[in-house]
Each structure stands twice: as structure tokens, then as C-alpha cells.
C-alpha positions in Angstrom: 69.5 22.1 -155.8 66.6 22.8 -153.5 66.3 20.0 -150.9 63.1 18.0 -150.8 60.3 19.5 -148.7 60.6 16.7 -146.0 64.3 17.3 -145.6 63.9 21.0 -145.4 61.2 20.6 -142.7 63.4 18.2 -140.7 66.3 20.6 -140.7 64.1 23.6 -139.9 62.5 21.7 -137.1 66.0 20.9 -135.6 67.1 24.5 -135.9 63.9 25.7 -134.2 64.3 23.2 -131.4 68.0 24.1 -131.0 67.2 27.7 -130.4 65.0 26.9 -127.5 63.6 30.2 -126.0 65.8 32.4 -128.2 62.9 34.2 -129.9 61.1 34.9 -126.6 63.5 37.8 -125.8 65.6 38.6 -128.9 68.8 40.6 -128.6 68.8 42.7 -131.7 72.1 44.4 -132.7 71.4 44.9 -136.4 71.0 48.7 -135.8 74.6 48.9 -134.5 75.9 48.2 -138.1 76.2 51.8 -139.4 77.0 52.1 -143.1 80.7 52.7 -143.8 81.3 56.4 -144.7 83.3 55.5 -147.8 81.0 52.7 -149.0 83.6 50.0 -148.2 83.6 47.1 -145.9 85.9 48.1 -143.0 87.5 45.0 -141.7 89.5 43.8 -138.7 91.5 40.6 -138.5 92.1 38.3 -135.5 95.5 37.0 -136.4 98.3 38.7 -138.4 100.0 35.7 -140.1 99.3 32.2 -141.4 95.7 31.6 -142.3 94.7 35.1 -141.3 97.1 36.5 -143.8 95.8 34.2 -146.4 92.2 35.3 -145.6 93.1 39.0 -145.7 95.0 38.7 -148.9 92.1 36.9 -150.6 89.6 39.5 -149.3 91.9 42.4 -150.5 91.1 41.4 -154.1 87.6 42.8 -153.6 87.5 46.5 -154.5 85.2 47.5 -151.7 87.1 45.9 -148.9 89.7 47.7 -146.7 91.7 46.6 -143.6 91.2 48.9 -140.6 92.8 46.9 -137.8 94.6 43.7 -136.9 95.4 42.0 -133.6 97.9 39.3 -132.8 99.5 38.1 -129.6 102.9 38.1 -131.4 103.9 41.6 -132.3 106.7 40.3 -134.5 104.0 39.7 -137.1 103.1 43.3 -137.5 105.9 44.3 -139.9 104.4 42.3 -142.7 101.0 43.9 -142.0 102.4 47.4 -142.1 104.2 46.7 -145.4 101.0 45.5 -147.1 98.4 47.7 -145.3 100.2 50.8 -143.8 97.0 52.4 -142.5 95.9 49.4 -140.5 96.1 49.8 -136.7 97.8 46.9 -134.8 96.9 45.6 -131.4 98.3 42.8 -129.2 95.1 42.5 -127.2 92.0 41.4 -129.2 89.6 42.8 -126.6 91.3 46.2 -126.7 91.0 46.2 -130.5 87.3 45.6 -130.4 86.8 48.1 -127.7 88.7 50.9 -129.5 87.7 50.0 -133.1 84.1 49.0 -132.7 82.9 52.2 -134.4 85.4 51.9 -137.2 84.8 48.3 -138.5 82.0 46.4 -140.1 83.4 42.9 -140.2 86.1 40.6 -138.9 87.8 37.3 -139.7 88.6 35.0 -136.9 91.7 33.1 -138.1 93.5 32.1 -134.9 94.1 28.7 -133.1 90.8 26.9 -132.7 90.3 27.5 -129.0 89.7 31.2 -129.5 87.3 31.0 -132.4 84.3 30.9 -130.1 85.1 33.8 -127.7 86.3 36.1 -130.5 83.4 35.3 -132.9 80.8 35.7 -130.2 82.1 39.0 -129.0 82.3 40.4 -132.6 78.7 39.4 -133.3 77.5 40.9 -130.0 78.9 44.2 -131.4 77.0 43.7 -134.6 80.0 42.8 -136.8 79.9 40.3 -139.7 82.1 37.3 -139.1 84.2 35.2 -141.4 85.2 32.4 -139.1 87.9 29.9 -139.9 87.2 26.2 -139.6 86.4 24.5 -137.4 83.8 27.0 -136.3 84.8 26.5 -132.7 86.9 24.1 -130.6 84.0 22.4 -128.9 80.3 21.6 -129.4 79.0 24.1 -126.8 80.8 27.1 -128.4 79.9 25.9 -131.9 76.1 25.9 -131.0 76.4 29.3 -129.4 78.0 30.8 -132.5 75.3 29.5 -134.7 72.5 30.8 -132.5 74.2 34.2 -132.0 74.5 34.6 -135.8 70.8 34.0 -136.1 70.0 36.2 -133.2 71.9 39.2 -134.4 71.3 38.9 -138.1 74.9 39.5 -139.1 76.4 37.8 -142.2 78.6 34.9 -141.5 80.9 32.5 -143.5 83.1 29.6 -142.4 86.5 29.4 -144.0 85.8 26.2 -146.0 86.8 27.8 -149.3 86.9 24.4 -151.0 83.1 24.3 -150.6 82.9 27.2 -153.2 85.4 25.5 -155.5 84.4 24.0 -158.8 85.5 20.5 -157.8 83.4 20.2 -154.7 80.3 21.8 -156.2 80.7 19.4 -159.2 80.7 16.4 -156.8 77.6 17.8 -155.1 75.8 18.3 -158.5 76.7 14.8 -159.7 75.3 13.2 -156.5 72.2 15.3 -156.4 71.3 14.6 -160.0 71.3 10.9 -159.2 74.2 9.9 -161.4 75.3 7.0 -159.1 71.8 6.4 -157.8 71.0 6.5 -154.1 74.0 6.7 -151.8 74.6 3.7 -149.6 77.7 4.8 -147.7 80.5 7.3 -147.8 84.2 7.0 -146.8 86.3 10.1 -146.3 90.1 10.1 -145.7 93.0 12.4 -145.0 96.7 11.5 -144.9 97.6 14.4 -142.5 99.1 13.6 -139.0 97.8 16.3 -136.7 98.3 14.2 -133.6 101.1 13.2 -131.2 101.4 9.9 -129.4 104.3 11.1 -127.2 104.1 12.7 -123.7 104.4 16.4 -123.1 108.1 17.4 -122.6 108.8 18.2 -119.0 110.5 21.6 -119.6 109.9 25.3 -119.6 111.4 27.9 -122.0 111.6 31.7 -121.7 108.7 33.5 -123.4 109.8 35.8 -126.2 109.5 39.5 -125.3 107.2 40.2 -128.2 104.8 37.4 -127.4 102.0 37.5 -124.9 101.8 33.9 -123.7 98.8 34.4 -121.4 96.8 36.0 -124.1 97.6 33.2 -126.4 96.5 30.7 -123.8 93.1 32.5 -123.7 90.5 30.1 -122.4 92.9 27.3 -121.7 94.5 26.5 -118.3 97.9 28.0 -117.5 101.0 25.9 -118.3 104.7 26.4 -119.1 105.7 27.9 -122.4 107.7 25.3 -124.5 109.4 26.7 -127.6 107.8 25.3 -130.7 105.5 22.9 -128.9 102.3 25.0 -129.0 103.1 28.2 -130.9 103.3 28.8 -133.8 102.9 25.6 -135.7 102.0 22.6 -133.5 98.9 23.7 -131.6 96.5 21.6 -133.8 98.0 18.5 -132.2 97.1 19.7 -128.6 93.6 18.9 -127.4 93.2 22.2 -125.4 93.9 24.3 -128.5 93.3 22.4 -131.7 91.1 19.6 -132.9 93.5 17.2 -134.6 93.4 16.1 -138.2 89.6 15.6 -138.1 89.1 19.1 -136.9 91.6 20.5 -139.3 90.4 18.8 -142.5 86.9 17.5 -141.5 85.0 20.7 -142.1 86.6 20.9 -145.6 86.0 17.3 -146.5 82.7 16.6 -144.8 81.1 19.6 -146.6 80.9 17.8 -150.0 78.8 14.9 -148.8 77.0 16.9 -146.1 75.6 19.2 -148.7 75.2 16.6 -151.5 73.1 14.3 -149.2 71.4 17.2 -147.5 72.3 15.8 -144.1 71.6 17.4 -140.7 73.1 16.3 -137.4 74.4 12.7 -136.9 72.4 10.5 -134.6 75.3 8.3 -133.5 79.1 8.2 -133.6 81.7 5.5 -132.9 85.5 5.8 -132.8 87.3 2.7 -134.0 90.8 4.2 -133.9 93.4 4.5 -131.1 92.5 6.6 -128.0 94.7 9.6 -127.2 97.5 8.4 -124.9 97.2 11.4 -122.6 94.9 14.4 -121.9 97.1 16.8 -123.8 97.4 15.4 -127.4 95.2 14.1 -130.1 95.8 10.6 -131.4 96.7 9.8 -135.0 95.3 7.1 -137.4 91.7 7.9 -136.4 88.8 5.9 -137.7 85.4 7.3 -136.9 82.0 5.9 -138.0 79.0 8.2 -138.1 75.3 7.4 -138.5 73.0 9.9 -140.0 69.3 9.8 -140.7 68.7 9.1 -144.4 67.4 11.7 -146.9 66.0 11.7 -150.4 69.6 11.1 -151.7 70.4 8.0 -149.6 69.4 4.3 -150.2 68.1 3.6 -146.7 66.6 5.3 -143.6 70.1 5.8 -142.2 73.5 6.3 -143.9 76.9 5.6 -142.6 79.9 7.9 -143.2 83.4 6.8 -142.1 86.4 9.0 -141.5 90.1 7.9 -141.7 93.3 9.9 -141.1 97.0 9.4 -140.9 97.9 5.9 -142.1 94.3 4.7 -141.8 92.4 4.1 -145.1 89.1 2.6 -146.3 88.9 -1.2 -146.5 90.6 -2.7 -149.6 87.2 -3.8 -151.0 86.1 -0.2 -150.9 89.2 1.2 -152.6 88.9 -1.6 -155.2 85.6 0.0 -156.4 87.7 2.8 -157.8 91.4 2.6 -158.8 93.5 1.7 -155.8 96.7 2.7 -157.6 95.4 6.2 -158.2 93.7 6.6 -154.8 94.4 10.2 -153.6 95.9 11.1 -150.2 92.7 13.0 -149.3 89.2 12.7 -150.6 85.8 10.9 -150.4 84.4 7.9 -152.1 80.6 7.7 -152.4 79.1 4.2 -153.0 75.8 4.4 -154.7 73.2 1.9 -156.0 74.2 2.6 -159.6 77.9 3.4 -159.4 80.7 5.0 -157.4 82.0 8.5 -157.2 85.6 9.1 -156.1 86.1 12.8 -155.2 89.8 13.7 -154.6 90.2 16.7 -152.3 90.5 19.7 -154.6 90.6 17.6 -157.8 88.0 16.6 -160.4 85.7 13.8 -159.2 85.8 10.4 -161.1 83.0 8.0 -161.8 83.3 4.2 -161.6 83.1 1.7 -163.2 84.8 3.7 -165.9 83.3 1.9 -168.9 79.8 2.5 -167.6 80.4 6.3 -167.5 82.4 6.7 -170.7 81.3 9.9 -172.4 79.6 11.3 -169.2 79.1 15.0 -169.5 79.9 16.9 -166.3 77.4 19.6 -165.2 78.4 23.2 -166.0 78.8 25.5 -163.1 79.5 29.2 -162.7 82.7 30.2 -160.8 82.3 31.3 -157.2 84.7 33.2 -154.9 84.3 32.2 -151.2 85.7 35.4 -149.8 83.9 37.7 -152.3 80.7 35.9 -151.5 81.0 36.9 -147.8 82.0 40.5 -148.7 79.2 41.0 -151.2 76.5 39.7 -148.7 77.9 42.0 -146.0 77.6 45.0 -148.3 74.3 44.2 -149.9 72.5 43.1 -146.8 69.1 41.5 -147.2 68.1 37.9 -147.1 70.8 36.4 -149.2 73.5 34.7 -147.1 77.0 33.4 -147.9 77.1 29.8 -149.0 78.8 28.5 -145.8 76.9 30.7 -143.3 76.7 29.5 -139.7 73.3 28.0 -140.2 75.0 25.5 -142.5 78.5 25.6 -141.0 77.2 25.1 -137.4 75.7 21.6 -137.9 78.5 20.6 -140.2 81.1 21.5 -137.5 79.1 19.9 -134.8 79.3 16.6 -136.7 83.1 17.0 -137.0 83.6 17.9 -133.3 81.4 14.9 -132.3 83.9 12.6 -134.0 86.8 14.4 -132.2 85.1 13.9 -128.9 84.4 10.2 -129.6 88.1 9.5 -130.1 88.4 9.6 -126.3 85.9 6.7 -126.0 87.0 4.1 -128.5 84.5 1.4 -129.5 81.6 3.1 -127.7 78.4 3.7 -129.6 77.6 7.2 -128.6 74.1 8.5 -129.1 73.7 12.1 -130.0 70.6 14.3 -129.3 71.3 17.3 -131.4 68.5 19.6 -130.3 69.5 19.0 -126.6 73.2 19.2 -127.5 73.7 16.1 -125.5 75.3 12.6 -125.6 72.5 10.6 -124.1 74.2 7.3 -123.1 77.5 8.4 -121.6 78.0 10.9 -118.8 81.7 10.9 -119.3 81.5 11.7 -123.0 78.7 14.3 -122.4 81.0 16.1 -120.0 83.3 16.9 -122.9 80.6 18.7 -124.9 81.7 21.9 -123.1 85.3 22.7 -122.2 86.8 23.6 -118.9 87.5 27.3 -118.9 90.2 29.2 -117.1 88.6 31.4 -114.4 87.5 34.7 -115.9 87.3 33.4 -119.5 84.0 31.4 -119.3 81.5 31.7 -122.1 
């Protein structure tokens, strides 16, 4: 649905302000993108396993996509690449891959731990490559904004890996809200039962680094530290503040997208963490509760609207859950409270309307199917003004909202005021210092 003119102007004004002097001296790289000699999208992957393998596998369903190169700091992952794509070149150093393959690739996917999303995505766009960037778009607010601006500056196609935003279930929730089924939205509560946090101290130990694994390259922008088997790589980095973004960063970009799009929201104007603070500078906390305040839109009941996030064991208040069916409350989802009813939107499942008797016989809108990865590939191949549905102009402000909540967790019960155009927390110097990370010397952005 096309947003109201006033909302469109508000968002455009913010994006224009956010770019500052960008258009005074544009850095145009569009001409670098030569057409592929065989008419296919020649692709390179940052990451050879996990989410990157899932992204590559999904993209490989498109007949005009081919894998040209892959990089991964752990060379033990290359066997599965060679079995599936025997012609793909494999690199352990991502910078070497870009240097050697720049003339042989058209697009990349950045599907690594969060802390390297920014450096890799920015370098790829500087070379004129289309970027499919996994969520969250970056590990911190500074890098997230730079990715959004670089995408606009270079004109490449972009898509954030929030594939659920292309799914039938999320688009159905958006359509139900925007057609006014539950009236104007008064508040939203979003929750996830994941536990990407750790309340224990860092083990005081050091393990030998596997011969096939480049620990320093994996650390990337983060400060040096001992390798601890299984603590960071491969599966626990989301819990660590230098590398991941906790449960909110992991699931927030997926689960915020429904109401962010449905309500046509821009940046929040304030955020407050009501959950426990991290117990140390290394790990994220669990059981987070984060309250956001956004400016109201044509779809909200007031001039501002509050959205509250809960994770781990935290859940919306009993009186909120009672508006739906507490016995059937999902582990992950959102509940929209409107002036004329309630919408419970379970993550990846069909949304439900309450009270049930009021909406008996309700006919759900009909929607055409959409493929998130094919959407990206088609836009890359066709060019022109049509952009993927989760392009960085959309995904950037969405991710900034998520990351602002992550940042707020270090300052429990503080009402932090956010100036989005200035990329600044205006009422806390300590909080504002975390908008940009501390980089290892030589890796600064």
C-alpha cells in the first residue's frame, strides 16, 4: 500500500537530512558493473557454511545465478562448496577474494558474524557490486548508516536477509493492519523466546587455534583476545557483544519488519531498556525488555506509538496476552492492539484476529507469492528503478531501530532520546559513545 503523502514526505526528509553533503560530491561506481558475458549474475559469498550456505542454496534456484567465488576463514568448510559448486574459487581472505575476483563477479552475499557485515558490505559496494546483506545490516549504528548511504551513493541493488518479510504470513499481517481491520493501532508488543545472551563471565583460558582456521581474520574489526574452543566460533558469537547483537539483533530485524512496514514507521524518537543490564562488557544479557517510542503515522491512534520488545523468558503483561488466547500464545510473534480489535501475528504463522466472535467469517486478503532471494537477483539483472523489497533504504532505518534497543540495554531504565538525522543520542554522552564501535588499529571504517 502506498503510504500517505505526509508519511512519505517525513521519511524522505529524514533520508535527505541523513545524507548530509552526500550529493555535493557523488562517488559514482555504477559504470563499474559490466554485464556478465553469459547473461548470468556472477556471485561471490562471504561465508561458506551456516546462513551463507542457506542463502547460496536459495539463490541457486534461480536459473540466471551462478556462484563464482566463496571466502571463509575456516577452510574446513570448502569441501561442501566444491561438492555443490565445483567451479567456484575458494579464498580464506575476503579482501584477497575481492581483489582477485572483482572483474568476475556482479553481486555478493554477506552472511558472516555480525561484526563483519559493515566492512565487507561497504567494500563490495565501493567496487560496484550488488549486496545481499544478512540481518542485522551491521553490528552498530555507525556502520548501519554508512551502508545505507553507500547503497544510495553507488546505485547498486541491495537486500537485507529478512526473508520472512517476503513471506505470505508477514505480508498478510501488513495488509490486515493497513486496510484498517483493527482500526488505528495503539501499541505493539513483540516477543522472542530465544536466549542469545550469557550472564556468566568469560572463561579464563586459551585453546590452540585449529590449523585450518584464521583466528585473526575471524576477529576482524574486534580487539585481539585468546581463542576459546566453542566460545566464539562457530556457534556462540551472537552472545558476545563485540561480534553479535544478542537475541534482539538476531530476531529483531525479522520481527520488527511486520509492524515497521504496516505502520509506515521511520526512526524511533526514544528508547528505554527495562530488562537486566549485561553483567560484563563481553556478553549480552538475556530476558530483555525494551520500550520504543515512534512518531505516529496515519495507521496509529495517537501522535506517538509505543512498541515493546521482550526476549528469553520475558513476555508481554498478562492483560495484553489476555486480549488473545494466552494458552495458544506463540513462542515468537507480535500482538497489535487497535481501536477496533487485536491482531496476533505468530512469527512465520497465519495471523489471528480477536475477539474471535467479532471477526468470524473474516476474509483474508489475497496475495501473490514472493521469493526474497529471487527478488534480489531479478532486480540486479534488470536494473532500473525497481528495488528489492528489503533494500537498504528500508532495511537501514529498520536495523537502526533494532540496534538502538541493543545499545539501550547497557543503560537500564534510562530514557534515551534519539536524533536520527544526526545519528546521535542527545541526552547521554555515555550511551552516545556506543553508536560507533572501537576498532582494532588498521580496521577502522
